[in-house]
MARVOKE-938103 format. One line per 4 residues: number of its first residue (from 1); their letters; for each residue x, y, z of N, C-alpha, C. Coordinates in steps of 0.02 Angstrom, whole numbers, always signed. Atoms other than C-alpha are relative to their C-alpha. Layout:
// MARVOKE-938103
NUM	a	X/Y/Z/X/Y/Z/X/Y/Z | ...
END
This chain:
// MARVOKE-938103
1	mqls	-13/+19/-70/-289/+1208/-319/+6/-58/+4 | -31/+74/-6/-197/+1053/-288/-4/-7/+74 | +22/+40/-54/-269/+946/-143/+30/-74/+5 | -31/+76/-12/-195/+792/-70/-66/-48/+2
5	rkee	+67/+67/-4/-312/+634/-68/-49/+18/+40 | +32/+13/-36/-373/+647/+92/-28/+87/+12 | +45/-74/+2/-411/+844/+74/-65/+15/-74 | +45/-30/+44/-503/+811/-93/-55/-58/+15
9	keli	+31/+32/-37/-593/+672/+8/-51/+41/+28 | +31/-45/-30/-660/+794/+123/-39/+64/-24 | +25/-44/+31/-699/+935/+3/-61/-37/-32 | +65/+19/+5/-814/+815/-86/-74/-4/+36
13	kale	+40/+24/-43/-895/+753/+56/-72/+68/+24 | +45/-91/-16/-949/+962/+102/-25/+17/-65 | +29/-16/+44/-1007/+978/-72/-54/-41/-10 | +47/+35/+5/-1106/+841/-71/-56/+19/+54
17	kvap	+27/-34/-59/-1186/+922/+83/-33/+73/-41 | +41/-65/+12/-1242/+1100/-7/+0/-22/-87 | +9/+12/+74/-1278/+1004/-198/-55/+21/-3 | +58/-2/+17/-1422/+1055/-292/-48/-52/+10
21	gtef	+54/+54/-11/-1577/+955/-261/-4/-11/+71 | -7/+18/-44/-1535/+940/-89/-48/+78/+66 | +51/-52/-39/-1667/+1052/+58/+61/+56/+15 | -16/-50/-23/-1519/+1149/+122/+38/+37/-62
25	regl	-25/-33/+42/-1455/+1201/-39/-56/+48/-35 | +52/-69/+9/-1623/+1283/-73/-14/+61/+35 | +12/-46/-36/-1606/+1363/+82/+53/+58/-14 | -76/-31/+27/-1430/+1427/+26/-31/+54/-44
29	ehil	+41/-30/+63/-1540/+1485/-126/-29/+64/+23 | +49/-58/-24/-1660/+1582/-33/+44/+51/+26 | -57/-54/-23/-1530/+1672/+65/+44/+65/-62 | -35/-34/+45/-1428/+1737/-77/-34/+12/-78
33	sart	+60/-32/+30/-1572/+1783/-187/-36/+68/+39 | +37/-51/-32/-1631/+1891/-58/+64/+62/+35 | -86/-52/-18/-1437/+1982/-17/+0/+6/+79 | -12/-22/-57/-1443/+1960/+169/+51/-30/+18
37	gali	-73/+21/+4/-1284/+1869/+172/-19/-64/+73 | +21/+31/-63/-1268/+1729/+313/+90/-44/+18 | -64/+33/-28/-1124/+1628/+406/-28/-70/+51 | +35/+79/-12/-1166/+1440/+441/+38/-49/+29
41	vigd	-46/+58/-21/-1078/+1323/+545/-28/-77/+14 | +10/+60/-6/-1098/+1135/+527/+42/-35/+42 | -34/+23/-43/-1059/+1047/+667/-3/+13/+71 | +7/-14/-81/-1104/+1038/+854/+65/-25/+42
45	teev	-54/+42/-49/-923/+995/+940/+4/+41/+48 | -10/-49/-72/-863/+1066/+1110/+61/+67/-29 | -39/-73/+14/-730/+1171/+989/-38/+65/-30 | +63/-51/+43/-889/+1252/+895/-17/+23/+62
49	qslc	+47/-60/-42/-977/+1295/+1060/+51/+41/+36 | -59/-65/-26/-810/+1375/+1144/-6/+70/-18 | +8/-61/+40/-841/+1489/+1002/-66/+49/+15 | +58/-47/-12/-1008/+1541/+1037/-27/+50/+50
53	nggf	+0/-48/-53/-1048/+1686/+1110/-75/+49/-1 | +66/-36/-12/-1247/+1754/+1150/-32/-31/-54 | +46/+38/+44/-1377/+1717/+1014/-54/-26/+48 | +65/+65/-23/-1520/+1575/+1071/+5/-61/-17
57	elsv	-4/+75/+14/-1537/+1394/+1088/-56/-8/-33 | +68/+15/+38/-1668/+1334/+963/-9/-86/-2 | +2/+68/+5/-1632/+1145/+922/-79/-18/-16 | +60/+29/+53/-1770/+1127/+793/+6/-23/-54
61	efsa	-1/+29/+27/-1814/+1028/+665/+35/+59/-83 | -20/-52/+49/-1726/+1109/+499/-35/-18/-66 | +42/-13/+77/-1803/+1179/+324/+26/+51/-9 | -34/-52/+40/-1762/+1282/+202/-32/+52/+12
65	qrlf	+48/-61/-28/-1889/+1418/+253/+29/+28/+55 | -30/-24/-68/-1824/+1421/+430/+80/+29/+8 | -76/-29/+12/-1634/+1452/+376/-18/+61/-26 | +7/-77/+15/-1682/+1584/+288/-12/+53/+30
69	elak	+30/-47/-66/-1786/+1658/+414/+62/+30/+49 | -43/-28/-62/-1652/+1661/+533/+66/+31/-33 | -71/-43/+26/-1513/+1714/+414/-28/+90/-5 | +3/-69/-4/-1595/+1889/+415/+19/+43/+64
73	mdga	-47/-28/-65/-1507/+1922/+585/+69/+8/-8 | -59/-51/+12/-1337/+1986/+597/+46/-78/+25 | -56/+55/-48/-1259/+1819/+700/+1/-74/-58 | -28/+40/+23/-1201/+1661/+647/-62/-52/+4
77	ivmd	+17/+43/-15/-1301/+1500/+625/+6/-66/-1 | -28/+44/-29/-1260/+1338/+705/-47/-74/-7 | +29/+51/+21/-1321/+1165/+631/+42/-70/+21 | -30/+69/-28/-1293/+975/+683/+32/-4/-79
81	dsis	-48/+31/+59/-1169/+868/+582/-52/-28/-72 | +34/+32/+32/-1318/+787/+493/-54/+40/-47 | +53/-49/+30/-1397/+962/+427/-77/-29/+11 | +58/+20/-27/-1562/+892/+510/-41/+42/+44
85	rilr	+30/-30/-69/-1584/+1028/+666/+38/+65/-1 | -19/-76/-13/-1562/+1215/+686/+29/+7/+77 | +11/+13/-60/-1484/+1211/+841/+20/+69/+45 | -23/-51/-27/-1412/+1387/+883/-15/+60/-77
89	anvh	-4/-61/+54/-1452/+1569/+792/+23/+56/+5 | -19/-96/-25/-1398/+1746/+803/+53/-7/+50 | -73/+14/-54/-1231/+1678/+883/+64/+49/-14 | -78/-41/+4/-1075/+1794/+889/+47/-53/-2
93	lvpd	-57/+55/-8/-922/+1685/+854/+59/+44/-8 | -62/-19/-14/-761/+1712/+936/+54/-25/-6 | -57/+59/+22/-613/+1621/+843/+53/+36/+28 | -52/-42/-24/-434/+1654/+903/+16/+47/-72
97	ptlp	-27/-44/+63/-384/+1808/+796/+67/+18/-24 | -74/+13/+26/-207/+1763/+785/+6/-51/-64 | +8/+16/+51/-253/+1645/+671/+4/+2/-80 | -10/-42/+48/-208/+1680/+500/-39/-8/-52
101	tset	+76/+7/+40/-339/+1726/+367/+27/+47/-65 | -31/-39/+65/-309/+1798/+175/-72/+28/-15 | +69/-23/-9/-507/+1875/+187/+12/+56/+29 | +2/-77/-39/-535/+2060/+238/-74/+11/+18
105	gmrh	+91/-17/-31/-743/+2058/+238/+12/-21/+73 | +3/+19/-61/-784/+2027/+424/-44/-75/+16 | +32/+105/-9/-895/+1865/+394/+42/-26/-35 | -38/+52/+31/-775/+1786/+259/+51/-6/+69
109	rtae	-71/+8/-41/-622/+1812/+401/-11/-36/+55 | +20/+51/-64/-723/+1731/+545/-8/-56/-15 | -13/+64/+43/-776/+1598/+427/+66/-27/+1 | -43/+26/+17/-618/+1545/+367/+62/-15/+85
113	rvar	-40/+26/-68/-536/+1553/+562/-28/-42/+40 | +44/+49/-42/-685/+1454/+633/+23/-56/-25 | -6/+51/+35/-649/+1335/+511/+49/-38/+18 | -76/+5/-38/-458/+1333/+558/+20/-30/+50
117	qtra	-7/+14/-66/-490/+1321/+730/-43/-54/+22 | +42/+47/-21/-636/+1196/+742/+3/-72/-45 | +15/+46/+56/-620/+1101/+574/-61/-32/-28 | +76/+9/+19/-804/+1111/+550/+9/+32/-64
121	lvis	+13/-2/+55/-877/+1137/+388/-36/+72/+5 | +42/-55/-27/-924/+1332/+402/+14/+45/-79 | +53/-35/+64/-1036/+1427/+254/+8/+61/+2 | +10/-89/-9/-1017/+1618/+215/-36/+0/-72
125	isqk	+36/-25/+74/-1138/+1688/+85/-1/+66/-3 | -28/-65/+21/-1086/+1850/+27/-67/+38/-1 | +54/-33/-15/-1211/+1994/+65/+7/+38/-85 | -21/-47/+78/-1146/+2099/-105/+23/-19/-65
129	rdii	-40/+50/+36/-1059/+1952/-210/-24/-33/-39 | +44/+46/+17/-1196/+1840/-227/+61/-49/-7 | -51/+83/-2/-1058/+1692/-179/-21/-9/+66 | +8/+37/-69/-1067/+1552/-65/+61/-33/-2
133	slyl	-65/+11/-4/-903/+1512/-8/+4/-41/+70 | -14/+73/-35/-862/+1339/+94/+64/-5/+31 | -78/+13/-22/-711/+1338/+217/-9/-60/+38 | -10/+76/-32/-655/+1169/+282/+81/+15/+26
137	dgik	-69/+0/-24/-483/+1179/+386/+1/+68/-42 | -23/-16/+48/-386/+1248/+267/-4/+34/-65 | +18/-14/+50/-484/+1247/+115/-43/+56/-3 | +48/-45/+21/-579/+1382/+36/-9/-24/-74
141	yalq	+20/+23/+52/-700/+1328/-100/-72/+38/-9 | +58/-45/+19/-830/+1459/-186/-32/-34/-45 | +35/+41/+48/-981/+1368/-274/-8/+26/-59 | +17/-50/+45/-1003/+1403/-451/-81/-8/-49
145	dirv	+68/+18/+22/-1144/+1424/-560/-15/-54/-36 | +29/+80/+32/-1246/+1256/-637/+44/+8/-81 | -25/+12/+103/-1192/+1311/-834/+64/+2/+26 | -66/+10/+16/-1023/+1346/-789/+38/-55/+10
149	llak	-39/+74/-2/-981/+1194/-702/-14/-49/-29 | +12/+43/+56/-1069/+1100/-834/+54/-10/-73 | -52/-11/+48/-968/+1165/-953/+85/-12/+22 | -46/+33/-13/-827/+1127/-861/+23/-65/+14
153	anqa	+18/+64/+1/-873/+957/-819/+5/-38/-62 | -5/+24/+77/-890/+924/-1010/+64/+2/-21 | -56/-26/+20/-732/+1010/-1048/+54/-73/+42 | -26/+23/-33/-641/+898/-915/-15/-91/-29
157	lqtl	+21/+68/+18/-727/+738/-987/+38/-1/-58 | -42/-11/+44/-649/+767/-1147/+70/-37/-3 | -82/+3/-17/-479/+781/-1073/+28/-60/+28 | -6/+81/-60/-513/+621/-961/+4/-79/-73
161	ekyk	-6/+45/+51/-557/+531/-1140/+67/-34/-33 | -85/+5/+37/-392/+582/-1227/+64/-40/+44 | -38/+38/-66/-302/+524/-1055/-1/-79/-4 | +28/+75/+14/-377/+348/-1065/+18/-31/-57
165	irld	-32/+25/+74/-346/+316/-1241/+71/-24/+9 | -80/+0/+1/-161/+350/-1221/+16/-56/+62 | +1/+76/-44/-167/+228/-1043/-31/-66/-34 | +36/+56/+15/-257/+101/-1142/+49/-22/-45
169	evla	-56/+28/+55/-107/+97/-1276/+66/-14/+56 | -53/+21/-34/+23/+108/-1130/+7/-70/+34 | +9/+66/-15/-53/-31/-1044/-19/-77/-28 | +3/+37/+72/-77/-141/-1203/+79/-17/+12
173	nlsa	-72/+16/+22/+103/-123/-1230/+57/-30/+63 | -34/+10/-49/+149/-152/-1047/-14/-76/-2 | +42/+70/-18/+52/-322/-1056/+34/-54/-45 | -43/+51/+54/+145/-388/-1207/+74/+9/+32
177	lefe	-66/-5/-29/+298/-334/-1144/+23/-45/+68 | -5/+46/-60/+277/-437/-980/-8/-71/-21 | -3/+88/+19/+235/-602/-1071/+64/-5/-50 | -54/-2/+43/+388/-573/-1180/+59/-1/+69
181	dlvt	-41/+2/-60/+494/-550/-1006/+50/+63/-34 | -36/-74/+25/+559/-356/-1079/-19/+43/+30 | +40/-75/-22/+487/-233/-974/+55/+19/+42 | -56/-50/-15/+602/-89/-934/-37/+51/+75
185	lldv	+29/-49/-49/+568/+38/-783/-27/+49/-31 | +41/-53/+19/+514/+159/-909/-51/-8/-35 | +70/+27/+9/+364/+57/-963/-32/-5/+42 | +42/-8/-49/+317/+41/-793/-28/+73/+29
189	vtvl	+10/-69/-33/+331/+217/-736/-47/+35/-50 | +36/-22/+44/+256/+274/-888/-71/-15/+8 | +81/+20/-20/+91/+194/-852/-17/+2/+69 | +36/-42/-59/+83/+245/-683/-8/+61/+7
193	qrse	+21/-66/+23/+105/+417/-747/-64/+6/-37 | +53/-11/+21/-30/+395/-853/-57/-20/+35 | +56/+15/-28/-136/+308/-735/-27/+61/+67 | +19/-54/-44/-117/+458/-605/-14/+48/-45
197	mvgr	+27/-60/+44/-150/+587/-726/-80/-27/-32 | +73/+28/+18/-316/+478/-775/-32/+21/+61 | +34/+1/-65/-345/+473/-580/-18/+72/+19 | +14/-61/-8/-321/+667/-557/-64/+33/-29
201	vsre	+46/-26/-4/-443/+715/-675/-58/-31/-3 | +80/+54/-29/-578/+584/-642/-22/+38/+59 | +7/-10/-80/-542/+660/-452/-47/+76/-21 | +17/-75/+7/-583/+833/-530/-79/+0/-37
205	very	+51/+7/+25/-729/+774/-619/-50/-7/+63 | +40/+15/-46/-801/+694/-471/-25/+67/+63 | +11/-48/-39/-788/+859/-379/-57/+57/-28 | +49/-51/+37/-885/+953/-514/-65/-40/-9
209	isel	+36/+39/+2/-1012/+790/-499/-42/+6/+80 | +18/-18/-75/-1024/+821/-291/-32/+76/-2 | +12/-72/+2/-1056/+1012/-338/-59/-1/-30 | +34/+7/+44/-1171/+971/-456/-78/-32/+23
213	gteg	+64/+31/-35/-1315/+856/-360/-11/-34/-51 | +59/+39/+45/-1471/+801/-453/+30/+9/-78 | +1/-3/+69/-1403/+909/-603/+74/-59/-38 | -50/+42/+30/-1248/+770/-630/+10/-67/-7
217	rlir	-9/+57/+4/-1296/+619/-657/+1/-26/-56 | -45/+34/+74/-1253/+602/-846/+67/-2/+9 | -57/-42/-15/-1082/+685/-810/+22/-90/+50 | -8/+67/-45/-1081/+500/-674/+8/-56/-32
221	mqld	-9/+46/-1/-1116/+397/-784/+49/-16/-55 | -46/-6/+36/-1003/+455/-917/+70/+0/+32 | -77/+9/-35/-847/+465/-786/-5/-76/+11 | -4/+74/-26/-893/+283/-723/+13/-41/-71
225	elvg	-31/+10/+45/-882/+227/-896/+63/-14/-31 | -90/+7/+17/-709/+288/-960/+38/-12/+41 | -70/+22/-42/-625/+251/-810/-13/-66/+23 | +3/+66/+5/-682/+79/-760/+44/-10/+64
229	ntde	-55/+30/-47/-547/-3/-651/+63/+12/+27 | -72/-26/+21/-409/+113/-680/+36/-4/+67 | -18/-23/-45/-385/+143/-508/+32/-63/+40 | -16/+68/-20/-364/-51/-463/+61/-30/-31
233	qslm	-60/+26/+47/-234/-83/-604/+32/+22/+3 | -61/-42/-21/-138/+65/-565/+31/-40/+82 | -48/+36/-51/-115/-27/-380/+0/-61/-8 | -23/+58/+1/-83/-195/-452/+65/+0/-50
237	ivkd	-60/-4/+16/+53/-129/-548/+59/+39/+41 | -33/-24/-49/+125/-45/-402/+23/-46/+42 | -21/+69/-15/+125/-211/-326/+31/-56/-50 | -32/+55/+57/+197/-305/-476/+84/+45/+12
241	yaln	-73/-5/+7/+360/-192/-468/+16/+28/+62 | -27/-21/-47/+364/-103/-288/+66/-34/+34 | -62/+44/-42/+538/-166/-205/-21/-29/+41 | +28/+0/-54/+456/-162/-49/-76/+2/-2
245	ldev	+95/+21/+22/+261/-258/-47/-30/+51/+69 | +24/-32/-50/+242/-180/+118/-2/+88/+20 | +25/-59/+21/+237/-4/+46/-22/+27/-39 | +57/-17/+37/+109/-20/-72/-55/+69/+10
249	deik	+25/-54/-11/-14/+90/-5/+18/+70/+23 | -11/-56/-10/+94/+218/+50/+43/+49/-62 | -23/-42/+61/+174/+234/-124/-59/+44/-41 | +65/+4/+26/+3/+249/-192/-26/+66/+11
253	enla	+25/-66/-32/-42/+406/-75/+57/+45/-42 | -51/-27/+9/+141/+474/-121/-15/+18/-77 | +8/-25/+84/+109/+458/-313/-64/+47/+3 | +49/-36/-5/-57/+539/-274/-3/+97/+18
257	nlmp	-23/-82/-40/+31/+702/-170/+59/+28/-55 | -33/-46/+21/+157/+738/-305/-23/+48/-31 | +16/-42/+54/+140/+895/-390/-8/+3/-64 | +2/-12/+82/+115/+942/-580/+45/-18/-16
261	eell	-70/-13/+67/+282/+966/-631/+41/-75/+29 | -41/+79/-21/+354/+813/-510/-42/-53/-38 | +42/+64/+24/+226/+680/-586/+33/-2/-73 | -37/-1/+66/+314/+750/-763/+74/-42/+9
265	nltn	-80/+15/+3/+493/+688/-705/-20/-73/+20 | +6/+69/+16/+479/+487/-739/+48/-20/+80 | -42/+9/-51/+632/+484/-601/-46/-2/+78 | +39/+10/-57/+508/+516/-457/-18/-39/+20
269	iakl	+39/+37/-11/+402/+410/-494/+31/-82/+1 | -16/+55/-11/+520/+261/-492/+51/+18/+66 | -8/-4/-80/+611/+324/-321/-60/-17/+36 | +71/+37/-30/+430/+304/-260/+3/-73/+11
273	lgyk	+7/+82/+0/+443/+115/-305/+52/-30/+32 | -41/+39/-29/+595/+97/-235/+75/+23/-29 | -65/+18/+48/+744/+118/-382/+33/+59/+43 | -45/-75/-26/+860/+260/-292/+29/+6/-55
277	evvd	-55/-17/+35/+993/+227/-384/-5/-17/-84 | +5/+12/+64/+932/+235/-573/+32/+47/-55 | -52/-50/+43/+1058/+302/-704/-53/+5/-52 | +68/+4/+53/+931/+258/-858/-51/-40/+10
281	lleq	+75/+26/-6/+751/+218/-838/+10/-51/-69 | +14/+49/+57/+769/+130/-1027/+28/-57/+9 | -45/+20/-11/+893/+41/-981/+5/-70/+61 | +28/+30/-74/+831/-46/-810/-31/-54/-20
285	pvhp	+65/+61/+20/+752/-223/-832/-29/+3/+64 | +39/-2/-57/+608/-246/-711/-49/-63/-7 | +56/+66/-4/+499/-419/-677/-55/-12/+41 | +49/+16/-42/+325/-433/-627/-18/-47/+42
289	rgyr	+28/+57/-36/+263/-525/-506/-61/-25/-30 | +81/+44/+10/+82/-565/-583/-43/+41/+10 | +51/-48/-32/-21/-448/-492/-78/-5/-40 | +41/-38/+45/-106/-363/-622/-21/-57/-54
293	llsr	+8/+30/+54/-109/-505/-765/-58/-53/+25 | +22/+40/-40/-181/-619/-648/-78/+18/+18 | +75/-17/-27/-319/-513/-573/-53/+11/-64 | +70/-21/+55/-401/-501/-770/-29/-86/-15
297	iprl	+26/+77/+24/-434/-694/-759/-51/-3/+39 | +73/-17/-31/-606/-692/-725/-22/-65/+81 | +15/+36/-45/-672/-772/-550/+52/-44/+53 | -79/+36/-29/-479/-799/-477/+1/+62/+64
301	phhv	+13/-20/-39/-509/-735/-311/+77/+37/+28 | -66/-12/-14/-367/-605/-229/+36/-22/+39 | -39/+41/-44/-325/-709/-91/+37/-81/-30 | -44/+27/+46/-278/-836/-215/+50/+26/-40
305	ieri	-73/-36/+39/-174/-727/-312/+54/+8/+26 | -71/-18/-54/-68/-690/-154/+36/-49/-12 | -53/+53/-12/-36/-858/-132/+49/-28/-66 | -20/+16/+65/-9/-905/-322/+98/+50/+5
309	vdrf	-76/-66/+29/+136/-739/-316/+37/-15/+57 | -61/+4/-64/+194/-782/-135/+41/-98/-20 | -47/+60/+14/+238/-981/-206/+31/+3/-58 | -48/-5/+76/+308/-920/-382/+35/+57/-8
313	hdlq	-51/-59/+7/+371/-762/-367/+23/+53/-49 | +31/-31/+69/+354/-691/-532/-33/-29/-57 | +67/+28/+73/+235/-717/-706/+39/-30/-32 | -39/+45/+26/+378/-800/-787/-6/-63/+18
317	sims	-8/+64/-62/+380/-931/-640/-65/-32/-26 | +77/+20/+15/+181/-931/-656/-21/-34/-53 | +24/+37/+62/+175/-961/-835/+22/-63/-23 | -41/+48/+27/+308/-1085/-845/-24/-61/+54
321	aspe	+33/+54/-24/+214/-1188/-705/-44/-25/-6 | +68/+51/+10/+113/-1345/-733/-55/-10/+18 | +65/-4/-26/-64/-1353/-698/+2/-45/+50 | -2/+55/-78/-18/-1494/-556/+43/+53/+35
325	elds	-49/-45/-48/+123/-1352/-470/-61/+42/-10 | +47/-49/-19/-29/-1226/-478/-58/-37/+37 | +27/+40/-45/-132/-1359/-409/-3/-10/+71 | -41/+15/-52/-42/-1388/-270/-4/+68/+41
329	vdgv	+25/-70/-45/-64/-1199/-216/-69/-2/+35 | +57/+8/-50/-192/-1191/-66/-50/+64/-34 | +60/-45/+5/-363/-1123/-132/-2/-2/-105 | +11/-3/+86/-334/-1165/-337/-28/-53/-12
333	gair	+20/+69/+17/-365/-1337/-369/-7/-20/-79 | -5/+3/+71/-379/-1422/-546/-24/+34/-44 | +46/-29/+59/-515/-1331/-645/+33/+59/+11 | -9/-71/-14/-439/-1161/-557/+77/+7/-48
337	akai	-47/-4/+18/-269/-1219/-617/+22/+6/-79 | +1/+10/+99/-323/-1258/-815/-15/+69/-7 | +35/-57/+15/-430/-1095/-792/+64/+73/-15 | -67/-48/-34/-255/-998/-734/+33/-15/-62
341	kdgl	-32/-2/+58/-164/-1072/-882/-12/+18/-68 | +49/-48/+75/-299/-1043/-1019/-9/+65/-6 | +16/-59/-25/-331/-884/-947/+66/+51/-26 | -66/-20/+25/-141/-824/-969/-1/-5/-74
345	qrlk	+0/+6/+76/-137/-895/-1140/-33/+42/-30 | +24/-33/+31/-269/-809/-1194/+24/+76/-7 | -24/-60/-9/-215/-636/-1137/+69/+5/-23 | -93/-25/+29/-22/-652/-1199/-27/+0/-66
349	eyni	+19/-28/+45/-118/-686/-1369/-18/+48/-36 | +36/-71/-20/-225/-539/-1342/+37/+53/-35 | -40/-35/-26/-103/-445/-1294/+49/+24/-61 | -49/+12/+53/+28/-467/-1421/-21/+23/-82
353	lery	+44/-24/+65/-93/-453/-1574/+0/+77/-20 | +40/-68/-4/-162/-287/-1512/+85/+45/-1 | -70/-50/+1/+38/-228/-1501/+26/+7/-71 | -17/+2/+56/+89/-264/-1655/-62/+13/-94
357	i	+62/-8/+34/-93/-236/-1766/+24/+82/-5
END
């Protein structure tokens, strides 16, 4: 299921609400094991109220047992956004029948249409198939067994580890080339491609963690250790090489929304950076502004990095600048100027050494 970054975030929020370890998930499991089925709408908006017909108003504090007992009736249950109160029960929902749906069962058809019409989170529990399905706008997601989720999460972590090793290799190569001023567009787009691949697998693991709830603690620790600051590094590379700095956030968003087959074509990434007419990626020399390498110097604030780049424009000019010239930049000072010179020199020695070992 290919989702945009926005859809991914919305789905993760929804999964966190129904994750194991929450009282709400306990109530859903009670309904599932009793095979009564249920239709639950999360959100008391005007759009949801306009679809409600009949039933009765409760406005009582939520508990897993109350949810289970109310689900024994045929109608839908309406809850508030925080899942702290049960607002209505035994409600007949009447969504727009012209809205598209791929479902065949009455309960699931209603759930999908209500979700599309109101953009609320709608949960449908199948009476016969033992499945809990989430509907969120145009997204449908069926909750999976915890053992299956753990197996998938561990498999994804193994893939992520391999991708991260390759990303570290191309990043080290890019750093060495930047110090030597030998970077080509191919080197840049290769790193961005690898960063995005790492990002996509990590977001998939995030989804598993959200769905696992309290069972996903160890997976979370492994993910955090593997990913580190990969996303920030990717952003710095875009800032280093994008032709238009005003489009950095848009480029990152468009990169995340590339289809898998589009991501494999490096020319597509080059075009997102602003290089529209690229005949040969290998022969296209590019020059970093210096954001990424400056960000690796300890205790150097982002606003100071911005001022340094504004003053010197590219990495080579920053490296060749004297401590006095760096000191003249607002916010740098003599001590920080020396730290920048020493820090860049250490990074240069380390990365060139790593490249040729």
